[in-house]
C-alpha positions as CSV (number, residue, x, y, z in Angstrom):
1,M,8.6,-14.8,-10.5
2,N,8.7,-17.3,-13.2
3,R,8.0,-14.5,-15.6
4,Y,11.2,-12.6,-14.7
5,P,14.2,-14.9,-15.4
6,T,16.6,-11.9,-14.5
7,A,16.8,-9.1,-12.4
8,D,17.0,-6.7,-15.5
9,A,13.6,-8.3,-16.7
10,F,11.9,-7.7,-13.1
11,M,13.4,-4.1,-12.9
12,A,12.0,-3.3,-16.3
13,M,8.6,-4.6,-15.2
14,L,8.6,-2.5,-12.1
15,R,9.6,0.7,-13.9
16,T,7.3,0.4,-16.7
17,G,4.3,-1.7,-15.1
18,H,4.3,-4.0,-18.1
19,R,4.9,-7.8,-18.1
20,P,7.7,-8.9,-20.3
21,D,4.7,-9.9,-23.2
22,G,3.8,-5.9,-22.9
23,S,0.7,-6.4,-21.4
24,A,-0.1,-3.8,-18.6
25,I,-0.3,-4.8,-15.2
26,S,-3.0,-3.9,-12.7
27,P,-2.4,0.2,-12.0
28,V,-3.3,-0.7,-8.0
29,M,0.6,-1.8,-8.1
30,P,2.5,1.2,-6.9
31,F,4.6,1.5,-9.7
32,G,5.4,5.4,-8.9
33,S,7.0,4.2,-5.9
34,F,9.0,1.4,-7.4
35,R,10.4,3.6,-10.1
36,Q,11.6,5.8,-7.2
37,M,13.8,2.8,-5.8
38,N,17.7,2.7,-6.7
39,E,19.1,-0.3,-8.8
40,T,20.6,-1.8,-5.4
41,D,17.3,-2.0,-3.7
42,L,15.5,-3.5,-6.7
43,R,18.3,-6.2,-7.3
44,A,17.9,-7.0,-3.5
45,L,14.0,-7.2,-3.8
46,Y,14.4,-9.2,-6.7
47,A,17.3,-11.9,-5.2
48,Y,14.5,-12.1,-1.8
49,L,11.5,-12.8,-3.9
50,K,13.6,-15.7,-6.0
51,S,14.5,-17.3,-2.7
52,V,11.0,-17.5,-1.4
53,P,9.4,-20.8,-2.3
54,G,6.1,-20.3,-4.5
55,T,3.1,-21.4,-3.7
56,T,0.8,-23.5,-6.4
57,L,-3.1,-23.1,-6.3
58,A,-3.3,-26.4,-4.5
59,Q,-1.5,-25.0,-1.7
60,R,-3.8,-21.9,-1.3
């Protein structure tokens, strides 16, 4: 989530399938479904994901 400092950046990624640097994200992700989510739901998803503690490789 560090790549997405704002909800708008996160929503842009879900709607386009591209990271902020323009690189494509794996087509395995269900971007067709994400594009259909409304703005309220996407902002709620962003808020939830930002509230969950991250993990590091050492923790896996």
